[in-house]
N, C-alpha and C positions, 0 to 999 in steps of 0.2 A: 420429468419431474418424478423422484422416488417418494411415494407416501410413505409414512411410518407405522406398520401393521398393530395394530390394537389385540394384542394374545391374551383372548378372557374366551370362555367356552359359551356358546350363543348359538338358539335354534333359529328356526326361521319364523319371518313373521308370521303372528298371530292376532288376529282382529287390529290389523294395523298397528299393531304395538310390536317392540324389539323386545322378545323375552328372553334372558338370560338367567345363566343356573345361579342360585342363592351365594356359592362361593367365590363368585367374578365379582357381581356386582350388588347393591341394594336395587332401589327403582328407578328406571330409567325414565326421566323427563323429556317429552319432545316441547321445543320451541320453532314455530313457525310464525313468521309478521304477517304470512298471506292468509292463514286460518280463521275459521270461523271465530267470531267474538266468543268468551264466556267461556273458552277450554279449561279442561281441567291438567291438562299435559300427558295426559296418559295414552295416546294414540295421538298419531299426526292428526288423523281427522279432528280429533279434539285439542292438540296443542295449543300451550299458551304462545300469542302472540307476542309478550312483552318477556323479555327474557329476565325481567326483575321479579316476576311472580315465578320462575322455577325457583332463583334464589332465594326467596323465601322461603321453600319448602324442603330446600336441598338438604340434603345432610351425610356424612363420612359417609363413603361408599357408594354413594348415589353415582350416576352418568347424566348428562345434561348434553341431547342431542341439539343441534341448532339448521334450522334450513337455509337456503342463503336469501339474505336479501340485507337491509342496512336499521343497526338498533341503535339508537338512542340511550341513554342512562337513565333519561327521564323526558316526560314530553312538556313539565311546568317550565323549561328554563332557568331554573335554579342550579349554579355553575359549581357547586360544591358536594353536586350527587355524582358518584360514582358509579361502576358496576361492582360491589365488594361479594370478590368471590367468598366463595366457601371451601374451607380447607377439607382434604382429603375426598372432593369431587372431582369427578374425570369430563372434562368439557372439549365436545366434538364439534368441530364446523365442518362445514361443506357438501352437507345434504339436499335433497330435495325432497317433495311432501311423498312420492312416490318411491323412493329408495327403500328395500326390503332385506340389505346386509350392510355392513358395517364395509367390507370389501369394495361398495359402491359408492362411498364418498369420494369426492373429488372437491379439493378446498381451493383450487386454486381456479378451478372454472365456477364452481357457485358459490360464491363467495359470500361469505358471512365478517361483514362490516359492523364494529362497534365503532362508533363515533361519537366525537365530542361538538359535531355542529349542530347542537340543540336548534338554532332559528332554520337551519338548511339554508345559509348564505355564503357558505365555502368555510377551505379552512387556513386559504392564504394568511399572510400577516396584516395585512387589510382589511380583513373583513372575521377575523376571530375572536374580537373583544368580547363574544355575549357566548363563546365555547366553554365545554365543561373544565375545570381546573386539571382533574387528571380524569380518564376514560375510563380506568380499572385500579382496583385497589384491593391490597392484600397483605395481611396478619396473619401473626401466627399459625403459616401454613409449612406445611412439609414438603417434600418430592413425592408423595401420592397424591397432591393436589397437579393434576396435567391438563395443560392447559393447549387444543392444539388443531390449527386450521383455520383460525379469525385474522381479518384484517382488523389493527386499531388507527386509527386515523382521527386527527382534527382535534388532539388535546391543546388545551391554552393556559395552564397553570402562567398568568404573566406577572404575578406579583414581583419586583425585584428578589433580590437577596436577604433584605431587613424588613423585609412587611409579611404580615400573617402568617397563617400556619403554612406548615412547610408544604403541604399537599397544593396550596395557592400558590408555590412560587418554583417548585420542582417535579421533574414526573410526569407530564402531560399526557402523553399515552399511559403510563403505568404509575403508578407508584406504590412500592414494596418495601414493607414496614416491618424491620424485624430487628427496631433500635430499644435500646436500654436491657438492664440485667434480666437477662433470663428471657428475651427476645426473639424469634427467630421466626423468620418466611423464607423458604428456600423452594419455590416451586419448582415445576418441569413445565418447561416451555417449548413447545416443537409447531414445525410448520406454519407458522405466523409472520405478517408483514406489519412495522412500527412504521408509518407513512405521516410526512406534514404534522409530526406534534413539535407542540414549544413550550421552552421554559425562561419565565424571566430570571432564572436564575443557574440552575444546576440539569441534566438530565433530561433533553429536551425528549427522548422517545421513553426513556426510564429510569427511576430514581430507585437505587437499592440503599436504604436506607438500615446499615448494621451498626451505627455507633452505640456508643456508651455501654460495651460488652454486650451488645448483641449481637445479632448473626441475619444476615440478608445475602445469602449465595444462592442464586438462582442457575439453573444449567438451563442452555440454549442447543436446540438442535434443527439447523433447516431452516434458520429464524433469517429475515431481511431488517436493517435499517436502512430507509430511503428519504433524506430530504427534512430528516429531523433537526431542530436547531434548538439552541441555547444561548442565553445575552452571556454565560460567564464561563460555563465548564461542562465539556460531556454534551456534543451535541446532540448523539444518539443513547450512549448510556454514563450514568453518573453512579460509580460504587465505590461508596462514603462509608470506609473501615475505618474511622475517627473514632481511636479508641474502642474499637470494635471487630469485627470481620466483614468484609462484601469482598468473596473471592467466587468469581462466577466463573463457569467453564461454557465454550463455545465449541461447536461440531457443527461444521458445514453451513456457516451464516455467511452473511453478507452484511458488509458497512458500505452505503454509497451516498456521496451527496449530503455529508450531513456537514453542521458546522456552527461554530460560535463566534460571535460578534467579534471583529477585526475593526471598527473603528471605535471601540470605547479606549477611552484616556488609559485606564488600567488593561494590564495583561491578561489575556485568555485566552485558554488550554484547554487541548484534545477535541479535535473538530469530531471525532468519531467515540473513543471511548478516553474517560477521567476518571485512573484508580486513584484512589485517597488512601491510604495507608499511615495516615499520623498516627503513631502511639497504637497501633494497631496492625489488620491484616490487610489488603485488597490485593490479591494475588491474581492476574486473569491469565489462563489457559485458553489459548485459540486455536484448533486445529482444522486444517482445510478453510479456512476463512481468508475471504475477499476482502479487503479496507481502500476503498479507491474513492477518488476524488472529494475525501471530505479536508476543511479546512479548517484554521485557526490562528491565531497569535503565536501558540507555541505547542508544538506535538499535535503536526495534521492532521495525522491517523489516528494514535494514543498517546495519552499523557500518565504518566505512572512517578506518584511521590511517595515515596518511600522511609520519612522524616521522625527522628524525635523517638527512638528505637523502633521506628513499624517498618514495613514491611509492605512492598508495590512492586513485586518482581513476575512482569510477564513471561509465558513460556510459549513460543510460536511454533508451531511444526505443521509443515505442507501448508505456510499462508502466503496471498499474493497481496504487495503494497505496492500501488500504481496512482500515480500523479497527486498525491495527499501534499497538500501546500499550509507551511507554518510560513507567517510570517514576518516571524524573529528567529527561530533556529526550532531544529528537529522536523524534517520535511512529513516523515515516516513517523517516528518516535520519539517522544521524548524520558531519560531516565534519569530520577533523581534522587538522590539518596540525603538532600538535607545538606545542611550547610556542612563543612568540618567539623567534626566531634560531636556531632549531631546522633551519632548511634544509628541512625537509617540504615535502612538496605533496601536497595533498589537494583536488582540484578537481569535480566534480560538473557535468556536463555534463547537460541532461534537457529533451527533447524530445519534445514529441503525448504527453502523460505525465497521468494522472490523480491526484488525490493528494483523498480524500476520507475524513472521519470519523475520520483519524488525530488519536491524544493522547499530550501529553505530562503530565509531573507540573510542581514547582513552578517547577522552570528552565526550560521553556518549550520552545519550537518544535514545534509540535504536526507539521509538515510536515519543517522542518529544524532541526537545530542544526548551527552552523558553526564550527569554531574555529580560526581563523586560517587555512582554507581559501577554496578560493572555490565559491559558487553560480550557476551559470549557467545559467539558464532561458527558453523560449520555447516559444511553442504548445502550452500547456498550461494544465488545470482545477485549479485550487486551492480547497479551500472557506476559503478566509479573506478579508481586505477587501481588501487588497491588496498589494504586494510588499514592502512593510514587512512584514510579516507571515507570509513563504514562510520566513524562517530566522531562529531566535533568534541573539545571539550574534552576531558577523558578519555583516552585510546581503548578502542576493543580489543577483545580477543579472537583470530581467527584462526581456527583450528582447518583438519583436513575439510578437502572438499570444495573447496571457494572455487566460483570461476568469478571475475570482474571483467566492466567493461566490452559487453558481447550480449550485442539485442537479442533480447530473448524469444523474439519471434512469435506475439501470441497471435491467435487465432483474425479475431477481432474486437481488439479494444473498445473502438467506438460503438460496439454491439454488446458488449459487457462479455465477449467471448474470449477468456484469457486462459483458453486452452493453448499449451504448447503444439506451434504448427509443426509441419513437416519439416524436421531439420533444425528444428530447436536445440539449442544448447542445453537445455532443462531436462530435458527425454532421459530415463535410465540415469538420471547423475544424482538422484537423493539416496538417503541411506535407510534401506532396510530395517524393518522391525521397531521402529520408533513410532508409526503412525498411530496402528491399532484399532484403523477402521476399516471397513472393507469397500466403499464406496467413496466419491470424491464428492464435491459440492457442489455439483448436479447429477449426483447420479451413477454414474460411470464406475467399471470397476478399479477400483485402485492400485492395482498393479498388473499393468499390461505388457511388458515386458520380461526382462532378466532381473529389474530395479526398479523401484519407485521413483516416479517425475519430480521435480521441485515443483512449488507451486503447490495453489487449491485445488488444481484441473489437471486432472491426468488423460495424455493423449496414448490415441490409438495408435500413435507412429511408433514406430524405433526410428533409432540413427542410420545413417546410411551407411549403406558397405562398404567403408573406406577406413581400413587401419591406418591410422598416421602415427609413424614411431618414432620422429622429429621433429621439430620444425623450429628454425633460429634463424635470427637476424644479425648480421654481422659486419661492421664498420670498414670499408677497403679502402682506404688515401682517399677518403670525401664521398665517395658510394658506398652505398648498402645493401648486399647479398643477400636475400630470401632463401634459405634453404630448407628443403621438405623432404623427407623419406616416407615412403607408403609400404606398409609388409603385402597389402593385399587390398586389388579395386573389384568393385563388381559394378558394371555397365556404368560405369565412368566417364563424365566425359572431357570436365574440363575443369582446371581450376584457377579461380580468379583473386590476385593480390590486392587486397586492398591497404590505404592507409589515413591513418588519422592524425592531425596535431595535437588532441585534446581528449583522444582516446573516446571522443562518444561518435561525430561525426566524418564517416568513411567516405574514402572516393576510390575508384580503382584506378590504378597504377599499369596493368598489364593483366594479359592468359597466357596460360600454358596449358595444352590439348593434356587431357589425360590417357592413361593407359587402355582404356574399355574396363576389360575382365582380365582381370591377371590375379597368379598367386604369387608372384615374383614381387622382390624387392624394387622399389624404381625410385631414383631418384631426382630429384627436381630443382632448377634454381633460375631466379631472376633479378637482376640487379636494377635498383634504383638509382639514375643516375644523378639522380637532382631532389635529394633529401631536403626536408626543408628543416633550416635553423631550429636545431633545439629539438625536446622530445617525439621521435616520430613512432607513431603505433602501427602494428603492419597484424594481420590475420588474413587467411583463406577463406575464400568462400569455394565449397567446392558443390559441382553441380553436377546431377548424373542425368541420363538420356531421356528421362520424364518430370522433367526440371524439377526435382526435386533439390532441397538445398539443404546445406549444414555447413558449420563455419566451426574455424579451430580454433584454439586460444590466442590470446592476444600478447604478443610480444615487442618491446619494447628498445629503442636504442637512440643514445642522443649523441646527435650530431653537432661539433663546436658549432656558435658565429665565429665568423674571422672577428678577428680583431683588428681594428684599425685608431691609430692616431695621428692629427695633421699638426703641425709647430713649426716655427713658434708662430704663434699669432698674437698681434700684427707679423707680417714676413715684409722685406723690404725687395733683395733678391733673389733670396733664396726659399721655395717651403720644401718640407720632409714628410714625406709620409712612410708611418711602420705600419708593418702587416703581421701578422703570424693566421696562418687560415689548415684549414683540411686539407686543402687540395693543392697540392705543386703544382705549378704552372706561372701563367702571369694573367694579370687583370689588368684594365683600361682605365685612364684617367680621364675627365674633362672636367674644363675652369668656364664656368658662364657667368654673365655679370648679371645682374639681378632683374633685367628684363628676357631671360632665357637665350640670351644669345652664347652661344658658344664661341669662345677666344682662344683656346688652346687646350691639347691633348697630348696623349701618350701613353706607356703602358711603364706597367711596373712586377718587379719580381714576387711571387709567393711562394713562402717554405714554410715546414712546420716551425721550425723556430723564426725570430722576431728578424724581420728584412726591413731595413729600414733604404728608404729608396730618395736623393736628393732631387729637386724640381728647380731649372731654373726661369724663374718667370719671365716673361715676355717685358721688353722694355716699353712696349705699345700699352702695356697695361695701365690706366692712370691709379693713381691713388685712390681708395674705397674698398667699398665691400665686395665680395666675392661668395660664388660656389663652387666647390670643388668634390665631383661626385667621382665613387669609385665603382669600376663594375665592373665584379667577378661572373658576370654570366650567370647567375643564380639568382635565388629569393634573397640572398644575404646583400645586396647592392645598400651602400650605404653614402653618405653626402653631410658634407661639413661647410660652415659658413669660415669665412676667414677675411679679413681684411691686410690690402697692402698697402705700408705705408708709405711716406714720400720718401723718406733718409732711415 
């Protein structure tokens, strides 16, 4: 994990204290819960044991260093007390009391936990009734408030949306207040985790309140939101730009397992993020971010509402959306510009991003739901058939570099490792020059080959050394010919042809040996002699001698289903079968009684034009119901029920 360096001049420890140049910081204040009592905060040996004591004396330009341990807003059990951060102060967590340099700080190992669990009985919904409403509160701050290296857990702003002050119903982890004219709160948050915070209304992890001409637009870098929950909107974060501004930026951030209540009678929105831009601005920017396993009624990963001349227009660059679920619509994301004529704006711009295994309910949009807004996407991978399935509702605009319906081949999604594995189609397929960062979400160099990868994680692997210059599927008299041409191959063992009827689940229908190492053109063909009725999807699996795997683009072709009619019904002495098919030849028919006993059989001719064959019914067939089964020798076999009449 890459830690953020603090660029400030400082000297080596002197008498147990960090000494900084006057041009870098004001005073340095030390906090260590395990230090002796009655300290003054000047040295580690005399550190404050309570973070509130440090906040009481901090002023603009100071630095507060916090050693590992768990810190509560108050020991008194008063739920309305929070850590009220002081503007212009730098807060650094992750130290031990023996550290002598800032570079020794490790916020992952030396956890500094700011907890709302005042009674020490846990942060789960079953026992958090006595937890702090908001663990952290900020107002009137700017980007010079740097908060770096903390775990925020167990806040519980559990009032409903209509009861008590905002801080009692929103922002269980952090309430950032920049509301009303002249109000502004735009702190810088780095290297932090928000875990298991709750809100009875909105913003379980954090609530950014920029309403009524205010501004609440913090920036986040290397911050994760895990298991936060809100009853109505924004399980992890609610950005309230109602007639104000709440435009947030996220770099190398994770949103995992956050959610909103899906059992309520009313709809709930934004499992991870809700950007509310009614009559204001709530434009979120996400770069190198993972949004996975979040859930809601609408907008499983993110919900954006830019109504009444407002704007909620997210920008997604090199993000990965995985397994987000919306019970109604917008599995990964919902874009909503309000009703027609509302003058709202909600334009989602997506580049170098992967969407995989997101799900929506009956109103659709596994990837996006678009209501009077715009979804513009390029150089991205989505597990849908084509551009028409990117967004339910109003259609998306898909530009260059799109990849559809191919498994992104993640390394280990179950262990939160979404790095494109060797052979992933996302490797080297992004657009360079738009990301602006040097490392990915886990600190790996951002571009390791010729081009940036799609998604939040950069793979160390390059594409397999096979140049595929042609890949086509062609219908030939009821069979499908799959043809491809390579310009060169290096250590190429074999090709495996995969087929699917839904573009998602593929099965092998044959293998062809590769040309090992060659710089010559090679042509290959495999015939699918029994294609499925309807759409058939084909792709190549390319395997080298080291068992590295790559995949071709997907090709699709429609195989007409045989057209069959049986008449008249009822029939007396003669029954007619009309058939039009894609395969010339003969088919067999069988007549059964309702007990499954075969009573008559024969053959009929099939042509591409309609062919009608009369069948003389045996006199031995009594009057009553029968089944005629037409066997084409494929999966297109059909059965019909008819009645033989008495005359």
